[in-house]
TORKOL-4160 file (C-alpha; in steps of 0.2 Angstrom, whole numbers, padded with zeros to 4 digits, m for minus):
281
<pt num="1" X="0090" Y="0036" Z="0090"/>
<pt num="2" X="0086" Y="0039" Z="0072"/>
<pt num="3" X="0090" Y="0025" Z="0059"/>
<pt num="4" X="0098" Y="0031" Z="0043"/>
<pt num="5" X="0089" Y="0024" Z="0027"/>
<pt num="6" X="0100" Y="0022" Z="0012"/>
<pt num="7" X="0095" Y="0019" Z="m0006"/>
<pt num="8" X="0097" Y="0002" Z="m0013"/>
<pt num="9" X="0092" Y="m0008" Z="m0029"/>
<pt num="10" X="0086" Y="m0026" Z="m0032"/>
<pt num="11" X="0086" Y="m0035" Z="m0048"/>
<pt num="12" X="0069" Y="m0043" Z="m0051"/>
<pt num="13" X="0061" Y="m0050" Z="m0066"/>
<pt num="14" X="0053" Y="m0033" Z="m0069"/>
<pt num="15" X="0070" Y="m0024" Z="m0069"/>
<pt num="16" X="0080" Y="m0014" Z="m0057"/>
<pt num="17" X="0069" Y="m0010" Z="m0042"/>
<pt num="18" X="0074" Y="0004" Z="m0031"/>
<pt num="19" X="0071" Y="0004" Z="m0012"/>
<pt num="20" X="0074" Y="0013" Z="0005"/>
<pt num="21" X="0084" Y="0001" Z="0016"/>
<pt num="22" X="0088" Y="0003" Z="0035"/>
<pt num="23" X="0091" Y="m0006" Z="0051"/>
<pt num="24" X="0102" Y="m0020" Z="0057"/>
<pt num="25" X="0106" Y="m0032" Z="0043"/>
<pt num="26" X="0104" Y="m0046" Z="0056"/>
<pt num="27" X="0087" Y="m0040" Z="0062"/>
<pt num="28" X="0071" Y="m0048" Z="0056"/>
<pt num="29" X="0067" Y="m0043" Z="0038"/>
<pt num="30" X="0052" Y="m0031" Z="0036"/>
<pt num="31" X="0045" Y="m0027" Z="0018"/>
<pt num="32" X="0034" Y="m0011" Z="0017"/>
<pt num="33" X="0023" Y="m0008" Z="0002"/>
<pt num="34" X="0017" Y="0009" Z="m0001"/>
<pt num="35" X="0001" Y="0014" Z="m0009"/>
<pt num="36" X="m0007" Y="0028" Z="m0020"/>
<pt num="37" X="m0003" Y="0042" Z="m0023"/>
<pt num="38" X="0013" Y="0039" Z="m0013"/>
<pt num="39" X="0031" Y="0033" Z="m0012"/>
<pt num="40" X="0043" Y="0027" Z="0001"/>
<pt num="41" X="0051" Y="0044" Z="0006"/>
<pt num="42" X="0034" Y="0051" Z="0012"/>
<pt num="43" X="0035" Y="0038" Z="0026"/>
<pt num="44" X="0053" Y="0040" Z="0031"/>
<pt num="45" X="0049" Y="0044" Z="0049"/>
<pt num="46" X="0038" Y="0029" Z="0050"/>
<pt num="47" X="0051" Y="0018" Z="0042"/>
<pt num="48" X="0064" Y="0024" Z="0054"/>
<pt num="49" X="0054" Y="0019" Z="0069"/>
<pt num="50" X="0051" Y="0002" Z="0061"/>
<pt num="51" X="0070" Y="0000" Z="0057"/>
<pt num="52" X="0074" Y="0001" Z="0076"/>
<pt num="53" X="0068" Y="m0017" Z="0077"/>
<pt num="54" X="0069" Y="m0023" Z="0060"/>
<pt num="55" X="0079" Y="m0023" Z="0044"/>
<pt num="56" X="0067" Y="m0013" Z="0033"/>
<pt num="57" X="0065" Y="m0013" Z="0014"/>
<pt num="58" X="0053" Y="m0001" Z="0006"/>
<pt num="59" X="0053" Y="m0002" Z="m0013"/>
<pt num="60" X="0046" Y="0010" Z="m0026"/>
<pt num="61" X="0032" Y="m0001" Z="m0033"/>
<pt num="62" X="0031" Y="m0006" Z="m0051"/>
<pt num="63" X="0024" Y="0010" Z="m0060"/>
<pt num="64" X="0033" Y="0022" Z="m0048"/>
<pt num="65" X="0050" Y="0030" Z="m0054"/>
<pt num="66" X="0064" Y="0026" Z="m0051"/>
<pt num="67" X="0058" Y="0008" Z="m0052"/>
<pt num="68" X="0052" Y="0002" Z="m0069"/>
<pt num="69" X="0036" Y="0010" Z="m0074"/>
<pt num="70" X="0031" Y="m0004" Z="m0087"/>
<pt num="71" X="0015" Y="m0015" Z="m0085"/>
<pt num="72" X="0006" Y="m0025" Z="m0083"/>
<pt num="73" X="m0002" Y="m0018" Z="m0067"/>
<pt num="74" X="m0014" Y="m0032" Z="m0061"/>
<pt num="75" X="m0013" Y="m0038" Z="m0043"/>
<pt num="76" X="m0006" Y="m0055" Z="m0047"/>
<pt num="77" X="0009" Y="m0047" Z="m0056"/>
<pt num="78" X="0011" Y="m0034" Z="m0042"/>
<pt num="79" X="0011" Y="m0049" Z="m0029"/>
<pt num="80" X="0024" Y="m0058" Z="m0040"/>
<pt num="81" X="0035" Y="m0043" Z="m0039"/>
<pt num="82" X="0034" Y="m0043" Z="m0020"/>
<pt num="83" X="0037" Y="m0062" Z="m0019"/>
<pt num="84" X="0052" Y="m0060" Z="m0030"/>
<pt num="85" X="0059" Y="m0047" Z="m0018"/>
<pt num="86" X="0055" Y="m0057" Z="m0003"/>
<pt num="87" X="0065" Y="m0072" Z="m0010"/>
<pt num="88" X="0080" Y="m0060" Z="m0011"/>
<pt num="89" X="0077" Y="m0055" Z="0007"/>
<pt num="90" X="0078" Y="m0073" Z="0014"/>
<pt num="91" X="0062" Y="m0081" Z="0009"/>
<pt num="92" X="0051" Y="m0075" Z="0024"/>
<pt num="93" X="0047" Y="m0058" Z="0030"/>
<pt num="94" X="0035" Y="m0048" Z="0040"/>
<pt num="95" X="0024" Y="m0039" Z="0027"/>
<pt num="96" X="0017" Y="m0021" Z="0030"/>
<pt num="97" X="0006" Y="m0013" Z="0016"/>
<pt num="98" X="m0003" Y="0003" Z="0015"/>
<pt num="99" X="m0017" Y="0007" Z="0002"/>
<pt num="100" X="m0012" Y="m0003" Z="m0014"/>
<pt num="101" X="0002" Y="m0010" Z="m0004"/>
<pt num="102" X="m0012" Y="m0017" Z="0008"/>
<pt num="103" X="m0020" Y="m0025" Z="m0008"/>
<pt num="104" X="m0004" Y="m0033" Z="m0013"/>
<pt num="105" X="m0001" Y="m0039" Z="0005"/>
<pt num="106" X="m0018" Y="m0048" Z="0005"/>
<pt num="107" X="m0014" Y="m0056" Z="m0012"/>
<pt num="108" X="0004" Y="m0062" Z="m0006"/>
<pt num="109" X="m0004" Y="m0069" Z="0010"/>
<pt num="110" X="m0017" Y="m0078" Z="m0001"/>
<pt num="111" X="m0006" Y="m0085" Z="m0014"/>
<pt num="112" X="0011" Y="m0087" Z="m0005"/>
<pt num="113" X="0007" Y="m0087" Z="0013"/>
<pt num="114" X="0023" Y="m0097" Z="0017"/>
<pt num="115" X="0033" Y="m0081" Z="0013"/>
<pt num="116" X="0025" Y="m0071" Z="0026"/>
<pt num="117" X="0027" Y="m0073" Z="0045"/>
<pt num="118" X="0015" Y="m0059" Z="0050"/>
<pt num="119" X="0006" Y="m0046" Z="0041"/>
<pt num="120" X="m0001" Y="m0028" Z="0043"/>
<pt num="121" X="m0012" Y="m0019" Z="0032"/>
<pt num="122" X="m0017" Y="m0001" Z="0033"/>
<pt num="123" X="m0032" Y="0009" Z="0026"/>
<pt num="124" X="m0039" Y="m0005" Z="0015"/>
<pt num="125" X="m0050" Y="m0020" Z="0020"/>
<pt num="126" X="m0050" Y="m0037" Z="0013"/>
<pt num="127" X="m0055" Y="m0036" Z="m0006"/>
<pt num="128" X="m0071" Y="m0045" Z="m0003"/>
<pt num="129" X="m0075" Y="m0033" Z="0011"/>
<pt num="130" X="m0072" Y="m0018" Z="0000"/>
<pt num="131" X="m0082" Y="m0025" Z="m0015"/>
<pt num="132" X="m0097" Y="m0028" Z="m0003"/>
<pt num="133" X="m0095" Y="m0010" Z="0004"/>
<pt num="134" X="m0097" Y="m0003" Z="m0013"/>
<pt num="135" X="m0116" Y="m0007" Z="m0011"/>
<pt num="136" X="m0116" Y="0007" Z="0002"/>
<pt num="137" X="m0118" Y="0024" Z="m0005"/>
<pt num="138" X="m0105" Y="0032" Z="0006"/>
<pt num="139" X="m0091" Y="0021" Z="m0002"/>
<pt num="140" X="m0098" Y="0024" Z="m0019"/>
<pt num="141" X="m0096" Y="0042" Z="m0016"/>
<pt num="142" X="m0078" Y="0040" Z="m0009"/>
<pt num="143" X="m0073" Y="0030" Z="m0024"/>
<pt num="144" X="m0077" Y="0043" Z="m0037"/>
<pt num="145" X="m0059" Y="0044" Z="m0042"/>
<pt num="146" X="m0059" Y="0026" Z="m0047"/>
<pt num="147" X="m0072" Y="0029" Z="m0060"/>
<pt num="148" X="m0062" Y="0045" Z="m0066"/>
<pt num="149" X="m0047" Y="0034" Z="m0069"/>
<pt num="150" X="m0056" Y="0023" Z="m0081"/>
<pt num="151" X="m0058" Y="0038" Z="m0093"/>
<pt num="152" X="m0046" Y="0041" Z="m0108"/>
<pt num="153" X="m0034" Y="0055" Z="m0103"/>
<pt num="154" X="m0035" Y="0052" Z="m0085"/>
<pt num="155" X="m0016" Y="0053" Z="m0084"/>
<pt num="156" X="m0017" Y="0071" Z="m0091"/>
<pt num="157" X="m0030" Y="0076" Z="m0078"/>
<pt num="158" X="m0020" Y="0069" Z="m0064"/>
<pt num="159" X="m0005" Y="0079" Z="m0070"/>
<pt num="160" X="m0013" Y="0096" Z="m0074"/>
<pt num="161" X="m0011" Y="0111" Z="m0063"/>
<pt num="162" X="0004" Y="0105" Z="m0055"/>
<pt num="163" X="m0004" Y="0088" Z="m0049"/>
<pt num="164" X="m0019" Y="0098" Z="m0041"/>
<pt num="165" X="m0029" Y="0082" Z="m0041"/>
<pt num="166" X="m0016" Y="0072" Z="m0031"/>
<pt num="167" X="m0016" Y="0086" Z="m0018"/>
<pt num="168" X="m0035" Y="0086" Z="m0017"/>
<pt num="169" X="m0034" Y="0067" Z="m0014"/>
<pt num="170" X="m0022" Y="0069" Z="0001"/>
<pt num="171" X="m0033" Y="0083" Z="0008"/>
<pt num="172" X="m0049" Y="0073" Z="0006"/>
<pt num="173" X="m0042" Y="0057" Z="0012"/>
<pt num="174" X="m0033" Y="0063" Z="0028"/>
<pt num="175" X="m0043" Y="0078" Z="0033"/>
<pt num="176" X="m0034" Y="0091" Z="0044"/>
<pt num="177" X="m0017" Y="0084" Z="0039"/>
<pt num="178" X="m0005" Y="0093" Z="0027"/>
<pt num="179" X="0011" Y="0085" Z="0020"/>
<pt num="180" X="0026" Y="0097" Z="0022"/>
<pt num="181" X="0033" Y="0106" Z="0007"/>
<pt num="182" X="0049" Y="0096" Z="0005"/>
<pt num="183" X="0040" Y="0079" Z="0005"/>
<pt num="184" X="0026" Y="0085" Z="m0006"/>
<pt num="185" X="0039" Y="0092" Z="m0019"/>
<pt num="186" X="0048" Y="0075" Z="m0019"/>
<pt num="187" X="0031" Y="0066" Z="m0021"/>
<pt num="188" X="0026" Y="0077" Z="m0035"/>
<pt num="189" X="0043" Y="0074" Z="m0044"/>
<pt num="190" X="0040" Y="0055" Z="m0042"/>
<pt num="191" X="0022" Y="0056" Z="m0049"/>
<pt num="192" X="0027" Y="0067" Z="m0063"/>
<pt num="193" X="0039" Y="0055" Z="m0069"/>
<pt num="194" X="0028" Y="0040" Z="m0066"/>
<pt num="195" X="0010" Y="0045" Z="m0072"/>
<pt num="196" X="0000" Y="0038" Z="m0080"/>
<pt num="197" X="0007" Y="0021" Z="m0073"/>
<pt num="198" X="0001" Y="0023" Z="m0055"/>
<pt num="199" X="m0017" Y="0025" Z="m0061"/>
<pt num="200" X="m0016" Y="0010" Z="m0072"/>
<pt num="201" X="m0018" Y="0000" Z="m0056"/>
<pt num="202" X="m0036" Y="0005" Z="m0056"/>
<pt num="203" X="m0039" Y="0002" Z="m0074"/>
<pt num="204" X="m0032" Y="m0016" Z="m0072"/>
<pt num="205" X="m0046" Y="m0020" Z="m0059"/>
<pt num="206" X="m0058" Y="m0021" Z="m0073"/>
<pt num="207" X="m0047" Y="m0026" Z="m0087"/>
<pt num="208" X="m0048" Y="m0038" Z="m0096"/>
<pt num="209" X="m0067" Y="m0041" Z="m0092"/>
<pt num="210" X="m0066" Y="m0059" Z="m0098"/>
<pt num="211" X="m0056" Y="m0064" Z="m0082"/>
<pt num="212" X="m0065" Y="m0052" Z="m0070"/>
<pt num="213" X="m0076" Y="m0065" Z="m0062"/>
<pt num="214" X="m0061" Y="m0077" Z="m0060"/>
<pt num="215" X="m0050" Y="m0064" Z="m0052"/>
<pt num="216" X="m0064" Y="m0059" Z="m0040"/>
<pt num="217" X="m0066" Y="m0077" Z="m0034"/>
<pt num="218" X="m0047" Y="m0078" Z="m0031"/>
<pt num="219" X="m0048" Y="m0062" Z="m0021"/>
<pt num="220" X="m0060" Y="m0070" Z="m0009"/>
<pt num="221" X="m0048" Y="m0083" Z="m0003"/>
<pt num="222" X="m0047" Y="m0086" Z="0016"/>
<pt num="223" X="m0031" Y="m0079" Z="0023"/>
<pt num="224" X="m0021" Y="m0090" Z="0036"/>
<pt num="225" X="m0007" Y="m0078" Z="0040"/>
<pt num="226" X="m0009" Y="m0069" Z="0056"/>
<pt num="227" X="m0014" Y="m0051" Z="0051"/>
<pt num="228" X="m0016" Y="m0034" Z="0060"/>
<pt num="229" X="m0028" Y="m0022" Z="0051"/>
<pt num="230" X="m0026" Y="m0003" Z="0055"/>
<pt num="231" X="m0038" Y="0010" Z="0049"/>
<pt num="232" X="m0040" Y="0028" Z="0053"/>
<pt num="233" X="m0057" Y="0033" Z="0060"/>
<pt num="234" X="m0057" Y="0049" Z="0049"/>
<pt num="235" X="m0052" Y="0040" Z="0033"/>
<pt num="236" X="m0060" Y="0050" Z="0019"/>
<pt num="237" X="m0056" Y="0037" Z="0006"/>
<pt num="238" X="m0061" Y="0020" Z="0012"/>
<pt num="239" X="m0075" Y="0015" Z="0024"/>
<pt num="240" X="m0067" Y="0006" Z="0039"/>
<pt num="241" X="m0070" Y="m0013" Z="0040"/>
<pt num="242" X="m0080" Y="m0020" Z="0055"/>
<pt num="243" X="m0078" Y="m0035" Z="0066"/>
<pt num="244" X="m0091" Y="m0044" Z="0055"/>
<pt num="245" X="m0077" Y="m0045" Z="0041"/>
<pt num="246" X="m0066" Y="m0057" Z="0051"/>
<pt num="247" X="m0073" Y="m0072" Z="0041"/>
<pt num="248" X="m0060" Y="m0069" Z="0028"/>
<pt num="249" X="m0046" Y="m0072" Z="0041"/>
<pt num="250" X="m0041" Y="m0087" Z="0052"/>
<pt num="251" X="m0032" Y="m0074" Z="0064"/>
<pt num="252" X="m0035" Y="m0056" Z="0062"/>
<pt num="253" X="m0034" Y="m0041" Z="0074"/>
<pt num="254" X="m0044" Y="m0025" Z="0069"/>
<pt num="255" X="m0040" Y="m0008" Z="0076"/>
<pt num="256" X="m0049" Y="0008" Z="0071"/>
<pt num="257" X="m0037" Y="0022" Z="0075"/>
<pt num="258" X="m0045" Y="0038" Z="0081"/>
<pt num="259" X="m0041" Y="0056" Z="0075"/>
<pt num="260" X="m0031" Y="0050" Z="0059"/>
<pt num="261" X="m0036" Y="0048" Z="0041"/>
<pt num="262" X="m0030" Y="0037" Z="0026"/>
<pt num="263" X="m0012" Y="0041" Z="0028"/>
<pt num="264" X="m0011" Y="0037" Z="0046"/>
<pt num="265" X="0007" Y="0031" Z="0046"/>
<pt num="266" X="0012" Y="0048" Z="0039"/>
<pt num="267" X="0001" Y="0058" Z="0051"/>
<pt num="268" X="0007" Y="0049" Z="0067"/>
<pt num="269" X="0022" Y="0039" Z="0062"/>
<pt num="270" X="0029" Y="0035" Z="0079"/>
<pt num="271" X="0012" Y="0028" Z="0087"/>
<pt num="272" X="0008" Y="0018" Z="0072"/>
<pt num="273" X="0025" Y="0010" Z="0070"/>
<pt num="274" X="0025" Y="0006" Z="0089"/>
<pt num="275" X="0009" Y="m0003" Z="0087"/>
<pt num="276" X="0015" Y="m0013" Z="0072"/>
<pt num="277" X="0032" Y="m0017" Z="0081"/>
<pt num="278" X="0022" Y="m0024" Z="0096"/>
<pt num="279" X="0011" Y="m0035" Z="0084"/>
<pt num="280" X="0026" Y="m0042" Z="0075"/>
<pt num="281" X="0034" Y="m0046" Z="0091"/>
């Protein structure tokens, strides 16, 4: 039976945050954090499967309309947004994050682990693992867009020719998968209203340079929260982590999922949601 997802708003320090919400209000709360270049409606089939066992809340992150598009966009600020929402959901949740949502999930687990019962990250490894992987030429090549987003006018480049760059990233990152026209149009509308804010996430990685070393050290904190890492074997964006990367976790399960790419939860929503529900149970 399909679960209906409704629009809701939450008043946080950043302003009025919009979200998709669904599932039994008495069920365990689950917070889903989307990534780039994405927003919650793209994942509706996936969220509907999760909502059969959980009370699901999927916000548009800071920088994505209709939520506030004001900065700053550093990871600590994004994690604080998530923590403020978790507090409104009862103080403890199961936390699921994809792409930038995964980065925020790691930060919340590092800084406020008491707020997270169990966590799931998709398509992005632990920050320390990712930084180390940049030493490999394959990851450098895959991360070309991060360099592009540092340039003045990057927001204009992302918008030109009806967001052709965004469509290219989806094609490259999930080879063989095509987002249907209706969801693609809805995503384009969100990003057209939001840019350049979503790419400011990438600019905030390096800025300010004076605090980069300290922020890098903080990102290498051990994570005590039980955590499931899911990564598509055909991911065209991020090199999958390995079992050697478990040193950043007290309890981690890693699964490399065959025949899917970066947007694995959009490509095979039922299978990925079922795996997550089993883990959280």
